[in-house]
C-alpha positions as CSV (number, residue, x, y, z in Angstrom):
1,M,0.0,0.0,0.0
2,Q,2.8,2.4,0.9
3,Q,4.7,1.6,-2.3
4,R,1.5,2.2,-4.4
5,T,0.9,5.6,-2.6
6,F,4.5,6.6,-3.3
7,I,4.2,5.8,-7.0
8,V,1.1,7.9,-7.3
9,V,2.6,10.8,-5.4
10,L,5.8,10.6,-7.5
11,F,3.8,10.6,-10.7
12,F,2.1,13.9,-9.9
13,Y,5.4,15.3,-8.7
14,L,7.0,14.5,-12.1
15,L,4.1,16.3,-13.8
16,S,4.9,19.4,-11.8
17,I,8.5,19.7,-12.8
18,R,9.3,22.3,-15.4
19,A,11.3,21.3,-18.5
20,L,14.9,20.7,-17.6
21,P,17.9,19.2,-19.3
22,A,18.1,15.4,-18.9
23,F,21.0,15.5,-16.4
24,D,19.3,18.1,-14.2
25,L,16.0,16.4,-14.5
26,G,17.5,13.2,-13.1
27,I,18.9,15.1,-10.1
28,E,15.6,16.8,-9.6
29,V,13.7,13.5,-9.6
30,K,16.1,11.8,-7.2
31,E,16.0,14.7,-4.7
32,G,12.2,15.0,-5.1
33,A,11.7,11.3,-4.4
34,R,13.8,11.5,-1.3
35,K,11.8,14.5,0.0
36,L,8.5,12.7,-0.7
37,L,9.6,9.5,1.0
38,S,10.9,11.5,4.0
39,Q,7.5,13.2,4.4
40,M,5.8,9.8,4.2
41,S,8.0,8.1,6.8
42,Q,6.4,7.4,10.1
43,Q,8.5,8.8,13.0
44,V,7.7,8.9,16.7
45,S,7.4,12.1,18.6
46,A,9.6,12.8,21.6
47,A,6.6,12.4,23.9
48,E,5.9,8.9,22.5
49,L,9.3,7.7,23.7
50,G,8.3,8.1,27.3
51,T,10.8,8.6,30.1
52,L,14.4,8.8,28.8
53,P,17.6,8.0,30.8
54,V,19.4,10.8,32.7
55,G,21.8,12.4,30.3
56,F,19.8,11.7,27.1
57,E,17.9,14.5,25.3
58,V,16.0,14.5,22.0
59,V,17.2,17.3,19.8
60,E,15.2,18.5,16.8
61,G,14.8,21.5,14.5
62,A,13.4,22.5,11.1
63,T,16.0,20.5,9.1
64,Y,17.4,17.9,11.6
65,R,16.5,15.4,14.2
66,G,18.6,13.4,16.7
67,F,19.7,13.4,20.3
68,K,22.4,14.6,22.7
69,I,24.1,12.5,25.3
70,H,26.1,13.8,28.3
71,Q,29.5,12.5,29.1
72,G,29.7,10.6,32.4
73,K,26.0,9.6,32.2
74,L,25.9,7.2,29.3
75,E,28.3,5.2,27.2
76,I,28.9,4.6,23.5
77,R,29.7,1.3,21.8
78,V,30.5,0.4,18.2
79,H,28.4,-2.6,17.2
80,T,29.2,-4.7,14.1
81,W,27.3,-7.4,12.1
82,N,27.8,-9.1,8.7
83,D,24.4,-10.0,7.4
84,D,21.8,-7.9,5.6
85,T,19.8,-6.8,8.6
86,G,19.4,-3.2,9.5
87,L,19.7,-0.8,12.4
88,L,16.4,-1.7,14.2
89,E,16.8,-5.4,14.0
90,N,20.4,-5.2,15.5
91,Y,19.1,-2.9,18.2
92,Q,16.5,-5.6,19.1
93,R,19.2,-8.3,19.0
94,S,21.4,-6.4,21.4
95,Q,18.4,-5.8,23.7
96,E,17.6,-9.6,23.7
97,E,21.2,-10.3,24.6
98,G,20.9,-8.2,27.7
99,A,22.5,-4.9,26.6
100,R,21.1,-1.9,28.4
101,I,20.7,-0.1,25.1
102,V,18.9,3.2,24.7
103,A,19.6,4.3,21.1
104,A,21.5,3.4,17.9
105,V,22.7,5.4,14.9
106,N,23.8,4.1,11.5
107,G,27.5,3.8,11.1
108,T,30.2,4.3,8.5
109,F,30.5,3.9,4.7
110,F,30.5,0.4,3.3
111,S,30.7,-1.7,0.2
112,S,29.6,-5.2,-0.6
113,R,32.8,-6.5,1.0
114,G,32.7,-4.6,4.2
115,V,33.3,-1.2,5.9
116,L,35.3,1.6,4.4
117,G,36.8,2.9,7.6
118,S,38.4,1.9,10.8
119,V,36.5,0.0,13.5
120,V,37.3,-0.9,17.1
121,S,34.6,-2.5,19.2
122,D,34.8,-3.4,22.9
123,G,38.6,-2.9,22.9
124,G,39.3,-5.2,20.0
125,I,39.2,-5.4,16.2
126,P,35.9,-7.1,15.1
127,A,36.5,-10.4,13.3
128,D,33.0,-10.5,11.7
129,I,33.5,-7.7,9.2
130,Y,36.2,-6.8,6.6
131,Q,37.8,-3.4,7.1
132,S,39.1,-1.8,3.9
133,P,42.7,-0.6,4.4
134,G,42.3,3.1,3.6
135,Q,45.3,5.3,2.8
136,L,43.8,8.7,3.4
137,S,43.4,10.4,6.8
138,R,39.7,10.2,7.8
139,C,37.7,11.4,10.8
140,F,36.5,9.2,13.7
141,V,34.5,9.2,16.9
142,A,36.1,7.2,19.7
143,S,35.8,6.3,23.3
144,F,38.7,5.7,25.7
145,R,38.7,4.0,29.1
146,G,40.6,5.5,32.0
147,D,40.6,5.6,35.8
148,K,37.7,3.8,37.5
149,D,36.6,2.4,34.1
150,R,35.3,5.8,33.1
151,Q,34.6,6.3,29.4
152,T,35.6,9.6,27.7
153,W,34.7,10.6,24.1
154,Y,36.7,12.3,21.3
155,L,36.4,13.3,17.7
156,G,39.5,13.2,15.6
157,E,41.4,12.2,12.5
158,T,43.8,9.4,11.6
159,S,45.2,7.5,8.7
160,L,45.8,4.4,10.9
161,A,43.6,1.4,10.3
162,G,42.9,-2.0,11.8
163,G,45.2,-3.3,14.5
164,N,47.5,-0.3,14.3
165,L,44.8,1.7,16.1
166,L,45.3,-0.4,19.2
167,G,49.1,-0.3,19.0
168,L,51.5,2.1,20.8
169,G,51.6,5.6,19.4
170,F,48.0,6.0,18.3
171,K,47.3,8.7,20.8
172,E,50.5,10.5,19.6
173,R,50.0,9.9,15.8
174,G,46.3,10.7,15.6
175,W,44.7,14.2,15.9
176,F,42.2,14.6,18.7
177,N,39.9,17.6,19.5
178,I,41.5,18.0,22.9
179,P,45.2,18.7,23.6
180,S,45.9,15.5,25.5
181,V,44.2,12.1,25.8
182,F,44.8,10.9,29.3
183,A,42.6,7.8,29.3
184,S,44.5,4.6,29.0
185,H,43.2,2.7,26.0
186,C,40.8,3.0,23.1
187,D,37.7,0.7,23.6
188,N,35.5,1.9,20.7
189,L,36.2,3.7,17.5
190,L,34.3,4.3,14.2
191,G,36.1,6.1,11.4
192,G,35.8,6.8,7.7
193,G,34.0,10.1,7.7
194,G,35.0,13.7,7.0
195,W,35.0,17.1,8.6
196,I,32.1,19.6,8.8
197,L,33.3,21.8,11.7
198,R,36.6,22.1,13.5
199,E,37.1,24.7,16.3
200,R,33.7,26.0,15.4
201,K,34.8,26.9,11.8
202,D,33.2,25.5,8.6
203,V,35.9,23.2,7.2
204,H,33.7,20.9,5.1
205,M,35.7,21.7,1.9
206,E,38.6,19.7,3.5
207,A,36.4,16.6,3.1
208,Y,36.4,17.2,-0.7
209,E,39.9,18.6,-1.2
210,R,42.1,16.9,1.3
211,Q,40.3,13.8,2.5
212,R,39.2,13.1,-1.1
213,F,35.5,12.5,-0.6
214,R,33.6,12.6,-3.9
215,F,29.8,12.9,-4.0
216,S,27.8,13.1,-7.2
217,K,25.8,16.2,-7.8
218,A,22.6,14.2,-7.2
219,D,23.9,13.1,-3.7
220,Q,25.2,16.5,-2.4
221,K,21.8,17.3,-0.8
222,S,21.0,13.8,0.4
223,R,20.4,12.9,4.0
224,K,23.4,13.4,6.3
225,T,24.3,11.5,9.5
226,V,26.3,14.0,11.7
227,I,28.2,13.6,15.0
228,A,29.1,16.7,16.9
229,Q,30.8,17.4,20.2
230,D,30.6,20.4,22.4
231,S,33.0,22.1,24.8
232,E,31.7,20.0,27.7
233,R,32.5,16.8,25.8
234,N,28.9,15.9,25.2
235,L,28.0,14.2,21.9
236,Y,25.2,15.0,19.4
237,F,23.9,12.4,16.9
238,L,21.9,14.0,14.2
239,V,20.3,13.3,10.8
240,F,19.9,16.3,8.5
241,E,17.1,15.7,6.0
242,T,17.3,15.7,2.2
243,G,17.9,19.2,0.9
244,N,20.9,20.1,3.1
245,T,24.4,20.6,1.7
246,F,27.4,20.3,4.1
247,H,27.7,24.1,4.1
248,M,24.0,24.4,5.2
249,V,24.7,21.8,8.0
250,A,27.7,23.8,9.2
251,R,25.7,27.0,9.2
252,T,23.0,25.4,11.3
253,L,25.5,24.0,13.8
254,V,27.0,27.5,14.2
255,K,23.8,29.6,14.1
256,D,21.2,27.4,16.0
257,K,21.3,28.2,19.7
258,V,20.9,24.5,20.7
259,F,24.4,24.0,19.3
260,A,26.0,27.1,20.9
261,R,28.7,25.0,22.6
262,V,29.5,22.7,19.7
263,R,33.1,22.9,18.6
264,E,33.6,20.0,16.1
265,A,31.4,17.9,13.8
266,I,32.0,15.1,11.4
267,F,29.8,13.1,9.0
268,L,29.4,9.3,8.6
269,D,27.4,7.4,6.0
270,G,24.3,9.2,4.9
271,G,21.6,9.0,2.2
272,S,19.4,5.9,2.5
273,S,21.6,4.5,5.3
274,S,20.7,7.4,7.7
275,A,18.5,6.3,10.5
276,I,18.2,6.6,14.3
277,V,16.5,4.2,16.7
278,V,15.5,5.3,20.3
279,K,13.9,2.9,22.8
280,G,13.1,0.4,20.0
281,K,11.4,3.0,17.7
282,Y,12.6,5.0,14.7
283,L,13.3,8.5,15.8
284,V,14.5,9.0,12.2
285,P,12.9,6.2,10.0
286,P,14.6,4.7,6.9
287,L,14.3,7.0,3.9
288,Y,13.1,4.3,1.5
289,M,10.9,2.5,4.0
290,V,13.6,-0.2,4.2
291,D,16.3,-0.1,6.8
292,R,19.5,0.0,4.8
293,A,22.0,0.6,7.6
294,R,24.7,-2.0,7.2
295,F,27.7,-3.6,9.1
296,T,28.3,-0.9,11.8
297,C,26.3,1.4,14.1
298,I,26.9,3.4,17.3
299,Q,24.9,2.2,20.2
300,I,24.1,4.3,23.3
301,L,24.1,2.3,26.6
302,V,23.3,2.9,30.2
303,P,26.4,2.0,32.2
304,D,26.4,0.1,35.5
305,L,27.8,3.2,37.2
306,T,27.6,6.9,36.3
307,W,30.1,9.7,37.2
């Protein structure tokens, strides 16, 4: 029924498009279809989620939706899998296995072989997925364990991959958005993305020019999964809807009052992969009504102890 409705709506949308060159028409159709599907998607309201854990806040605006987590109250974990299931099903699996999971966000870029980025999960290199050995320096979100098993969070950039991330020298050879990383060891890391903000400046062009990301014209305004961090080390996990360029995302992060303390922001995989699950429901539902998050995600967990 949903598919039939979409076809009818898309037909009338196509009739409304003015005459365009074939290339531009293809871009217009693709972007229009994404917007229509986004509007048709069923997402829960913040009120429907009920009581949320301490340190967890839903964040939403005209062009984005997501959540903020406070350091010391919750923990992040990189979860991996190697089948064709999506974000929600893996959330449910983790819940059934006893994880105190609150939310999950789609992960990094991938191909049919595996992930196109660096992955550390629970202090080790996951054996169930293939990591493509990248040569370029890419951004990451990471957690480290320190005194009293406390987890601290960082955004950064590194060209190291695989087992090298856990070897000696990673903290010295990588760039972190804080002068010194005092925590003892990296327990979770998800890499492969590019910059949007650094020190509160729009640096998204580095993703194209230095980190060598290449997006087709049709994909430059697709959905974007964004991770930002503020001066108090809290993390924001956001999906910006179809129609936003990286420049527009950067502008929102600088201008919107809810992000007044945000210093750095990176992007992970976007487009049809972008989705967010909170308390077993889609806060940001799949774009094409099919959950296409694959191989990696970031889970938000309630720790046994809070600091």
